[in-house]
C-alpha positions in Angstrom: -73.3 -69.2 52.4 -72.3 -65.7 53.5 -74.5 -63.6 51.2 -77.6 -62.0 52.6 -80.9 -63.8 52.2 -83.0 -63.1 49.1 -86.7 -62.5 49.4 -88.9 -64.0 46.7 -92.6 -63.7 45.9 -94.7 -66.8 46.5 -97.7 -65.5 44.5 -96.4 -65.5 40.9 -95.6 -69.0 39.7 -96.5 -68.6 36.0 -94.2 -70.6 33.8 -92.9 -72.7 36.7 -91.3 -76.0 36.0 -92.9 -77.3 39.3 -96.1 -79.1 38.5 -97.7 -81.2 41.3 -98.2 -84.8 40.3 -95.8 -84.4 37.4 -92.4 -82.9 38.4 -93.1 -82.8 42.1 -95.4 -84.0 44.9 -96.1 -80.7 46.5 -94.9 -77.1 46.4 -94.7 -75.2 49.7 -93.1 -72.0 51.0 -90.0 -72.1 53.1 -89.9 -69.1 55.4 -86.1 -69.7 55.6 -84.0 -71.9 53.4 -80.3 -72.9 53.6 -77.8 -75.0 51.8 -75.4 -77.1 53.9 -72.2 -78.5 52.4 -70.5 -81.5 54.1 -71.5 -83.4 57.3 -69.2 -81.5 59.8 -71.5 -78.5 59.6 -74.7 -80.6 59.2 -74.1 -82.7 62.3 -73.4 -79.6 64.4 -76.7 -78.0 63.3 -78.5 -81.3 64.0 -77.3 -81.3 67.6 -78.7 -77.8 68.1 -82.0 -78.8 66.5 -82.4 -82.0 68.5 -81.8 -80.2 71.8 -84.4 -77.5 70.9 -87.1 -80.0 69.9 -90.0 -80.3 72.3 -92.7 -82.6 70.7 -91.5 -84.6 67.8 -88.3 -85.6 65.9 -88.8 -87.6 62.6 -85.6 -89.3 61.3 -86.1 -91.0 58.0 -82.9 -92.5 56.6 -81.1 -95.1 54.6 -79.0 -95.8 57.7 -78.2 -94.5 61.2 -75.1 -95.4 63.1 -75.9 -94.8 66.8 -72.3 -95.4 67.8 -70.8 -92.6 65.7 -69.4 -89.4 67.2 -71.4 -86.5 65.8 -68.5 -84.2 66.6 -65.3 -86.3 66.1 -62.3 -85.3 68.2 -64.4 -83.2 70.6 -65.3 -85.7 73.3 -63.9 -85.5 76.8 -62.7 -88.7 78.6 -66.4 -89.6 79.4 -67.5 -89.2 75.8 -69.2 -85.9 76.4 -69.2 -83.3 73.7 -68.7 -79.5 74.4 -72.4 -78.9 74.6 -72.5 -81.1 77.7 -74.3 -84.1 76.1 -73.0 -87.4 74.9 -71.2 -87.4 71.5 -72.4 -90.8 70.3 -75.6 -90.3 68.3 -77.6 -92.9 70.2 -76.6 -91.7 73.6 -77.2 -88.2 72.5 -80.8 -89.0 71.4 -81.5 -90.7 74.7 -80.2 -87.6 76.6 -82.3 -85.2 74.5 -85.4 -87.3 75.2 -84.7 -87.4 78.9 -84.4 -83.6 79.0 -87.7 -83.0 77.1 -90.5 -84.9 78.8 -93.0 -84.5 75.9 -90.6 -85.3 73.1 -91.1 -88.4 70.9 -88.4 -89.6 68.4 -89.3 -91.7 65.4 -86.4 -93.5 63.6 -87.1 -95.2 60.3 -84.2 -97.1 58.8 -84.0 -99.2 55.6 -84.2 -102.9 56.6 -81.5 -103.8 54.1 -79.1 -101.6 56.1 -78.8 -104.5 58.5 -76.5 -106.1 55.9 -75.5 -103.4 53.5 -74.9 -100.2 55.5 -72.2 -99.4 58.0 -74.4 -98.8 61.0 -74.7 -102.0 63.0 -78.2 -103.3 63.9 -77.5 -104.1 67.5 -77.1 -100.5 68.7 -80.3 -99.7 66.9 -82.2 -102.4 68.6 -80.7 -101.6 72.0 -81.8 -98.0 71.6 -85.3 -99.0 70.8 -85.5 -101.8 73.4 -83.6 -100.4 76.4 -84.0 -96.6 75.8 -86.9 -94.4 76.5 -90.4 -95.6 75.6 -90.6 -92.3 73.7 -87.9 -93.5 71.2 -89.6 -95.4 68.4 -87.5 -97.5 66.0 -88.6 -99.3 62.8 -87.0 -101.1 59.9 -88.6 -100.2 56.6 -89.1 -103.2 54.4 -92.1 -101.8 52.5 -90.6 -101.9 49.0 -90.1 -104.4 46.2 -87.6 -107.2 46.5 -84.1 -105.7 46.1 -85.2 -102.1 46.4 -84.1 -99.8 49.3 -85.5 -96.9 51.3 -83.1 -94.2 50.4 -84.7 -90.9 51.6 -82.7 -88.8 54.0 -85.1 -86.5 56.0 -85.1 -85.0 59.5 -87.9 -82.9 60.8 -88.2 -81.3 64.2 -91.5 -80.2 65.7 -93.2 -80.0 62.2 -91.4 -76.7 61.6 -87.6 -77.2 60.8 -86.6 -79.8 58.3 -83.5 -81.1 56.5 -83.6 -83.0 53.2 -80.6 -84.0 51.1 -77.9 -86.6 50.7 -76.2 -86.9 54.1 -76.9 -89.9 56.2 -76.3 -89.8 60.0 -74.0 -92.8 59.8 -70.3 -93.8 59.8 -67.7 -92.4 57.3 -69.9 -89.4 56.3 -68.2 -86.8 58.5 -65.8 -84.4 56.8 -65.1 -80.7 56.5 -65.1 -78.8 53.2 -61.3 -78.7 53.4 -61.2 -82.5 53.0 -57.8 -82.6 54.7 -55.4 -85.6 54.0 -55.4 -88.0 56.9 -57.6 -85.9 59.0 -57.5 -87.8 62.4 -61.2 -87.0 63.0 -62.1 -89.3 60.1 -61.2 -92.4 62.1 -63.3 -95.5 61.9 -64.3 -97.6 65.0 -61.6 -100.1 64.2 -59.0 -97.3 64.2 -58.4 -97.2 60.5 -58.8 -94.0 58.5 -61.7 -93.3 56.1 -61.2 -91.1 53.1 -62.4 -87.6 52.3 -66.2 -87.3 51.7 -68.2 -84.6 49.9 -71.9 -84.3 50.6 -74.7 -81.7 50.9 -78.2 -81.2 52.3 -80.8 -78.4 52.8 -82.5 -76.8 55.8 -85.9 -75.1 55.8 -88.7 -73.8 58.0 -92.4 -73.0 57.4 -94.9 -74.9 55.3 -92.1 -76.6 53.4 -90.8 -78.2 56.6 -94.4 -79.2 57.6 -94.8 -80.9 54.1 -91.7 -82.9 54.7 -93.1 -83.9 58.1 -96.2 -85.1 56.3 -94.2 -87.2 53.9 -92.2 -88.6 56.8 -95.3 -89.6 58.7 -96.7 -91.2 55.5 -93.5 -93.2 55.1 -93.7 -94.3 58.8 -97.3 -95.4 58.4 -96.5 -97.3 55.1 -93.6 -99.1 56.8 -95.3 -100.3 59.9 -99.0 -99.3 59.8 -98.9 -96.8 62.6 -100.5 -93.4 61.8 -98.8 -90.5 63.6 -100.8 -87.4 64.3 -99.4 -84.0 63.8 -98.0 -82.7 67.1 -99.7 -79.8 68.8 -96.9 -77.2 68.6 -97.4 -74.0 70.6 -93.9 -72.6 69.9 -92.5 -72.7 66.4 -88.9 -74.1 66.3 -86.4 -71.3 66.1 -83.9 -71.1 63.2 -80.5 -72.3 64.4 -78.3 -69.2 65.1 -75.2 -70.9 63.7 -76.9 -71.4 60.3 -77.1 -68.5 57.8 -80.4 -68.3 55.9 -79.6 -68.3 52.2 -83.1 -67.3 51.2 -86.4 -66.3 52.7 -89.9 -66.8 51.4 -88.9 -69.3 48.7 -91.1 -71.8 47.1 -89.8 -75.4 47.5 -90.8 -78.3 45.3 -90.7 -81.8 46.9 -90.2 -84.6 44.4 -90.3 -88.3 45.0 -89.4 -91.7 43.6 -91.6 -94.5 44.9 -91.6 -97.9 43.3 -94.9 -99.7 42.6 -96.0 -101.6 45.7 -99.3 -102.9 47.1 -101.2 -101.9 44.0 -99.8 -98.4 44.1 -98.3 -97.2 40.8 -94.8 -96.0 40.2 -94.1 -92.4 41.2 -91.2 -90.9 39.2 -91.5 -87.2 39.8 -87.8 -87.0 40.3 -87.0 -88.4 36.9 -89.6 -86.1 35.3 -88.0 -83.1 37.0 -84.6 -84.1 35.8 -85.8 -84.5 32.2 -87.7 -81.2 32.2 -84.8 -79.3 33.7 -82.4 -80.7 31.1 -84.8 -79.8 28.3 -85.1 -76.2 29.4 -81.4 -75.6 30.0 -79.9 -72.8 27.9 -76.3 -72.4 29.0 -75.1 -74.8 31.6 -76.1 -78.1 33.4 -74.0 -78.7 36.5 -74.3 -82.1 38.2 -72.8 -83.7 41.3 -73.7 -87.3 41.8 -72.5 -90.6 43.3 -73.2 -92.3 40.0 -73.7 -91.5 36.3 -75.7 -94.4 34.9 -79.3 -93.3 34.4 -80.3 -94.3 30.9 -83.1 -91.7 30.3 -80.9 -88.9 31.8 -78.0 -89.8 29.6 -80.2 -89.8 26.5 -81.6 -86.4 27.4 -78.1 -85.0 27.8 -77.0 -86.6 24.6 -79.9 -85.0 22.8 -78.8 -81.5 24.1 -75.2 -82.1 23.1 -76.3 -82.9 19.6 -77.8 -79.4 19.3 -75.5 -76.7 17.9 -76.6 -74.2 20.5 -77.2 -76.5 23.4 -75.8 -76.1 27.0 -72.5 -77.2 28.5 -72.7 -80.2 30.7 -70.3 -80.6 33.7 -70.5 -83.7 36.0 -68.7 -84.2 39.2 -68.4 -87.9 40.2 -66.3 -90.1 42.5 -63.1 -91.5 40.9 -64.2 -95.0 41.9 -67.0 -96.7 43.8 -66.6 -97.9 47.4 -66.0 -101.5 46.4 -64.8 -103.5 43.3 -68.3 -105.0 43.0 -70.0 -101.6 43.0 -67.3 -100.3 40.5 -68.1 -103.2 38.2 -71.8 -102.7 38.5 -72.0 -99.0 38.2 -68.9 -97.5 36.6 -68.9 -99.7 33.5 -72.3 -98.2 32.9 -70.7 -94.8 33.5 -68.0 -95.5 31.0 -70.6 -96.3 28.4 -72.4 -93.0 29.1 -69.2 -91.0 28.9 -68.4 -92.5 25.5 -71.8 -91.7 24.2 -71.7 -88.1 25.4 -68.1 -87.6 24.2 -69.2 -88.8 20.7 -72.2 -86.6 20.5 -72.3 -83.8 17.9 -70.9 -81.3 20.4 -69.2 -83.6 22.9 -66.6 -80.9 23.5 -69.3 -79.2 25.7 -69.2 -82.2 28.1 -66.8 -82.8 30.9 -66.8 -85.3 33.8 -64.4 -84.9 36.7 -63.5 -86.3 40.1 -62.2 -84.0 42.9 -58.9 -84.5 44.7 -57.6 -83.0 47.9 -54.3 -81.3 48.5 -52.5 -84.6 48.6 -54.1 -85.7 45.3 -56.3 -88.2 47.1 -59.7 -88.7 45.5 -62.6 -87.2 47.4 -65.6 -89.4 47.4 -68.7 -87.6 45.9 -71.9 -88.5 47.7 -73.7 -85.2 47.0 -76.8 -85.3 44.7 -77.1 -81.9 43.1 -78.2 -80.5 39.8 -78.0 -76.8 38.8 -79.5 -75.6 35.5 -78.3 -72.2 34.4 -79.2 -69.7 37.2 -82.8 -70.9 37.3 -83.1 -74.4 38.9 -81.4 -76.0 41.9 -82.3 -79.6 42.8 -80.7 -81.4 45.8 -81.8 -84.6 47.5 -81.2 -88.3 47.9 -81.5 -89.4 44.3 -78.5 -90.5 42.3 -78.1 -90.5 38.6 -78.8 -94.2 38.2 -81.8 -96.2 37.2 -82.6 -97.3 40.8 -83.2 -93.7 41.9 -85.4 -93.1 38.9 -87.8 -96.0 39.4 -86.8 -98.6 42.0 -85.7 -97.1 45.3 -87.6 -94.7 47.6 -86.2 -91.1 47.1 -86.9 -87.5 48.1 -85.5 -84.4 46.5 -86.2 -80.7 47.0 -85.8 -78.0 44.4 -86.1 -74.3 44.0 -86.3 -72.0 40.9 -86.0 -68.4 40.1 -83.4 -67.6 42.8 -80.8 -66.5 40.4 -78.3 -65.0 42.8 -78.6 -67.9 45.3 -78.3 -70.6 42.7 -75.3 -69.0 40.9 -73.5 -68.4 44.2 -74.1 -72.0 45.3 -72.6 -73.3 42.0 -69.6 -71.0 42.5 -69.3 -72.1 46.1 -69.1 -75.8 45.1 -66.7 -75.3 42.2 -64.5 -72.9 44.3 -64.2 -75.6 46.9 -63.3 -78.3 44.4 -60.7 -76.0 42.6 -59.3 -74.4 45.8 -59.9 -70.8 44.7 -61.9 -68.0 46.2 -65.5 -67.5 44.9 -64.5 -64.0 43.7 -61.6 -65.4 41.7 -63.7 -68.1 40.1 -66.4 -65.5 39.2 -63.8 -63.3 37.7 -62.4 -66.1 35.5 -65.9 -67.2 34.5 -66.6 -63.7 33.3 -63.4 -63.7 31.3 -64.0 -67.1 29.7 -67.8 -66.9 29.4 -68.0 -70.7 29.6 -68.1 -72.9 32.7 -65.7 -75.5 31.2 -63.3 -72.7 30.1 -63.3 -71.2 33.6 -62.8 -74.6 35.3 -59.9 -75.6 33.1 -58.3 -72.1 33.4 -57.9 -72.3 37.2 -57.7 -76.1 37.6 -54.2 -76.9 39.1 -52.4 -79.9 37.7 -51.1 -80.8 41.2 -52.7 -80.6 44.6 -56.4 -79.9 45.1 -58.5 -79.7 41.9 -60.6 -81.6 39.4 -59.3 -84.5 37.3 -60.9 -85.9 34.2 -62.6 -89.3 34.3 -61.8 -91.7 31.5 -63.6 -95.0 31.1 -61.7 -98.1 32.1 -61.7 -101.2 29.9 -64.6 -103.5 30.6 -64.0 -106.9 32.2 -66.4 -109.7 31.7 -68.0 -109.3 35.1 -68.6 -105.5 34.6 -70.0 -106.2 31.1 -72.4 -108.8 32.5 -73.6 -106.5 35.3 -73.9 -103.5 32.9 -75.8 -105.5 30.3 -78.2 -107.0 32.8 -78.4 -104.0 35.1 -78.5 -106.6 37.8 -77.7 -104.1 40.6 -79.3 -101.1 38.9 -82.8 -102.1 38.0 -85.9 -100.0 37.7 -89.6 -100.0 37.0 -91.0 -98.0 34.1 -94.4 -96.2 34.1 -97.2 -98.7 33.8 -95.2 -101.6 35.3 -96.5 -102.8 38.6 -95.8 -105.3 41.3 -97.3 -106.3 44.7 -96.1 -108.0 47.8 -98.1 -111.1 47.0 -96.8 -111.9 43.5 -93.9 -113.9 44.7 -90.6 -114.2 42.9 -90.5 -112.4 39.6 -88.1 -112.9 36.6 -86.2 -109.9 37.8 -85.7 -111.6 41.2 -84.5 -114.8 39.5 -81.9 -112.8 37.6 -80.8 -111.2 40.8 -80.6 -114.5 42.6 -78.6 -116.0 39.7 -76.2 -113.2 39.9 -75.4 -113.9 43.5 -73.1 -116.7 42.5 -71.1 -114.2 40.3 -71.1 -111.6 43.1 -69.8 -114.2 45.6 -66.9 -115.1 43.3 -66.0 -111.4 43.2 -66.0 -111.0 46.9 -62.5 -112.4 47.6 -60.8 -110.1 45.2 -62.8 -106.9 45.8 -60.7 -105.4 48.7 -57.2 -105.9 47.0 -58.4 -104.5 43.7 -60.0 -101.5 45.4 -56.8 -100.7 47.3 -54.7 -101.1 44.1 -56.9 -98.7 42.1 -57.0 -96.1 44.8 -53.2 -96.3 45.1 -52.9 -95.7 41.3 -55.3 -92.7 41.6 -53.2 -91.0 44.3 -50.1 -91.1 42.0 -51.9 -89.4 39.1 
């Protein structure tokens, strides 16, 4: 963001929505805090950060693709980026470690990514086996059957941290322009990936150190190795290329952790969502990959039944990344949309998907919630049941930064609607409602937002939605342990594999056909 940083007091937290052990794990001060939109900017900042690290890099993620170019289209004939180091993530990490004799890198990746995520396992193992002995790699399988480790955290030298929705893996890179057929969005096989919208945060100070603590806890839980806090003599400098959007801001860190090894469910993220919705007065703005969380939908429905409740605006992808995922998640979304449209004041609810200048749907992977001008939450959690009580998640949130929060919402909507922030703010003042402003400037052709309408349910989608086969969760009080063996939930999931296998052969063609129809709208 281009506005000057805003100073806040860290001493007065009366009336705060952030309550440790309820809506968050810990609250800690960020000396500097920034919001980063889309992976093109994020990967560039990461390179600066990695090069500056001297003692420790903690990379905690759903997936890492060590063969991806961090700066696509900027390599020379030898694969070297303009900063003089290899462009491939894996080779870049090796070069960084070689230049910093005291640096240790810890890479924790979800074990299910071996099958489900785009980053291949062989480059990961090669990096760990044949790279420096100061590069440590582990697969995280410390979660219930079917769950995944979904956190996306990077911490350098215990003093500069990133937390949000962006994975350092394939098909995530894009600019905020989301250009049609951008040649830099090319896959390894030479085909083009589509436009992708995402976001993360950067912070220094005690908040960064807290995220480092959480990352070391996760590393220890995954493989039993306890990492000591590094002895840092020089604090990591804030990247010059990154504007600080706020200084001295209190940051809440919230988690989802499923019950495991006799540890109870942690659902701070869900509690933070629900409390935020409950306190909203004028607007609830959401960007999410999914829209299927039952308790969140019920809370929104309750507010839409109030005569003086807030507007609700949701930005989602047009469709999922596969037909199977579409059947599993967007049938649930359709049911949620119908419920909210039928609420007492359903005219205060809108759900859109963004398109670029060619009318091509932009995939929404960002996980953002903005309530009025008071609360901003951004992290790894989606609005589905898995993120509320099954997968391992980490979000960060700030409150009371009215100017920063309002400007960030304007920035996001201005990007989606292809108007300047000043123009959008002017229209918002004229219409006084967020929905009115959006629909006033939303172009019918080219870049803009398009309404999402539920599709008809097929029998497969209905089965997956009714059983929540791919969107399970634990509720408070439920528990499991590694030694309990196969549970009824697991049997249901195993039974569903036959159905999923049947769907596999038709998934690709159906996906292509639906995307083709979307482009012509």
